[in-house]
C-alpha positions as CSV (number, residue, x, y, z in Angstrom):
1,M,50.4,131.1,85.5
2,I,50.4,134.9,85.7
3,I,53.1,136.5,87.9
4,P,54.8,139.9,88.3
5,A,57.6,140.4,85.8
6,T,61.2,140.8,87.0
7,E,64.5,141.7,85.3
8,V,65.2,137.9,84.9
9,H,62.2,137.7,82.5
10,L,63.3,140.6,80.2
11,P,65.2,138.6,77.6
12,Q,62.2,136.4,77.0
13,I,59.8,139.5,77.0
14,I,62.0,141.2,74.5
15,A,62.0,138.1,72.3
16,I,58.2,138.0,72.4
17,E,58.0,141.7,71.7
18,Q,60.3,141.3,68.6
19,E,58.2,138.4,67.4
20,A,55.0,140.3,67.8
21,F,55.8,143.9,66.7
22,N,57.8,145.6,64.0
23,L,58.7,148.6,66.2
24,T,59.7,147.4,69.6
25,W,60.4,148.6,73.1
26,T,64.0,148.6,74.2
27,H,65.5,146.7,77.2
28,E,65.8,150.1,79.0
29,M,62.0,150.9,78.4
30,F,60.9,147.5,79.9
31,S,63.4,147.9,82.7
32,R,62.1,151.3,83.6
33,E,58.6,150.1,83.6
34,L,59.5,147.3,86.1
35,S,60.6,150.0,88.5
36,R,57.6,152.3,88.3
37,P,55.4,152.2,91.3
38,D,52.4,153.1,89.1
39,S,52.9,150.1,86.7
40,Y,51.7,146.6,86.8
41,F,53.9,144.4,84.6
42,D,52.9,140.7,84.5
43,V,54.1,137.8,82.6
44,A,52.4,134.5,81.7
45,V,54.7,131.6,82.4
46,E,54.4,127.9,81.4
47,N,57.0,125.4,82.3
48,G,59.3,128.1,83.5
49,A,59.3,130.1,80.2
50,V,57.6,133.4,79.6
51,I,54.9,133.0,77.0
52,G,53.3,136.5,77.2
53,F,53.2,139.8,79.1
54,C,51.1,142.7,79.8
55,I,51.8,146.2,81.2
56,L,49.2,148.4,82.8
57,R,50.0,151.8,84.1
58,R,47.8,153.7,86.6
59,I,47.6,157.4,86.2
60,A,46.7,159.4,89.4
61,D,44.5,156.5,90.5
62,V,41.6,157.5,88.3
63,E,42.8,156.3,84.9
64,G,44.8,153.5,83.5
65,E,46.3,152.5,80.2
66,I,47.3,149.2,78.8
67,L,50.7,150.1,77.3
68,N,51.7,146.7,75.9
69,I,50.4,143.2,75.6
70,A,51.8,140.4,73.5
71,V,51.8,136.5,73.5
72,S,54.4,134.3,71.9
73,Q,53.2,133.2,68.5
74,A,53.4,129.5,69.5
75,F,50.9,130.1,72.4
76,R,48.4,132.4,70.7
77,R,44.7,131.4,70.7
78,R,45.1,129.5,73.9
79,G,43.6,132.0,76.3
80,V,46.9,133.5,77.4
81,A,46.1,137.1,76.4
82,D,42.7,136.7,78.0
83,A,44.3,135.6,81.3
84,L,46.9,138.5,81.1
85,L,44.1,141.0,80.5
86,N,42.1,139.5,83.4
87,S,45.1,140.0,85.6
88,A,45.5,143.6,84.4
89,M,41.9,144.4,85.1
90,T,42.3,143.1,88.6
91,H,45.0,145.6,89.1
92,A,42.7,148.2,87.6
93,E,40.1,147.8,90.3
94,G,39.1,151.2,91.6
95,I,40.3,152.9,88.4
96,A,37.4,154.8,86.6
97,E,38.6,154.2,83.0
98,V,41.2,152.2,81.2
99,Y,42.4,153.1,77.8
100,L,44.4,151.5,75.1
101,E,45.2,151.8,71.3
102,V,44.9,148.9,68.9
103,R,45.6,148.6,65.2
104,V,42.3,148.7,63.2
105,G,43.3,145.7,61.4
106,N,44.0,143.6,64.5
107,S,40.5,142.0,64.7
108,A,41.6,139.3,67.3
109,A,42.8,141.9,69.7
110,I,39.7,144.0,69.2
111,L,37.4,141.1,70.0
112,L,39.5,140.3,73.1
113,Y,39.2,143.9,74.4
114,E,35.5,144.0,73.6
115,K,35.1,140.8,75.5
116,H,36.7,142.7,78.6
117,G,34.3,145.6,78.2
118,F,36.4,148.0,76.1
119,R,34.5,150.1,73.7
120,Q,35.8,152.2,70.7
121,L,36.1,155.8,71.4
122,G,37.8,157.1,68.2
123,R,40.3,156.5,65.6
124,R,43.9,157.9,65.4
125,K,45.0,158.3,61.8
126,H,48.5,156.9,61.0
127,Y,49.1,156.1,64.6
128,Y,51.3,153.0,63.9
129,D,54.4,152.8,61.7
130,A,55.8,149.7,59.9
131,P,53.3,149.4,58.4
132,I,51.5,152.7,58.7
133,E,48.0,152.0,60.1
134,D,45.3,153.8,62.1
135,A,44.5,152.9,65.7
136,F,41.3,152.6,67.5
137,T,41.3,154.2,70.9
138,M,39.3,152.0,73.2
139,C,38.1,152.5,76.8
140,R,36.7,150.4,79.6
141,V,34.7,152.1,82.2
142,S,35.3,150.1,85.4
143,R,32.5,148.5,87.2
144,F,34.4,148.9,90.5
145,T,33.9,152.8,90.7
């Protein structure tokens, strides 16, 4: 089930973030995102536990950006990220373009984003740290505009 994130979910979100990424957001960063009126911060929940999350931020009602998406390792390859991205794209209705960055070596994520209509725009050299890796910038032009 996909529901809006709350402060109660943050400890589980942070645990997933730390499991998924080397450089992670802080509690304060997640908390600030919860209070932003231009952000949509959803969690995937199963049996009362958070198993994934996604954050989409709207920018001036014409652009959006997927800031963060992650799924607990135990629940990967089960459609959780797909459901979270579907929810984010529902929040993005009316937005002309949605952007994101993804590690060039993250083929599973790239395939997921392509499935949802994202296309590669360019490459950012050394965008990620720990380990250093390039990022693809991807964009989805909305069918709702």
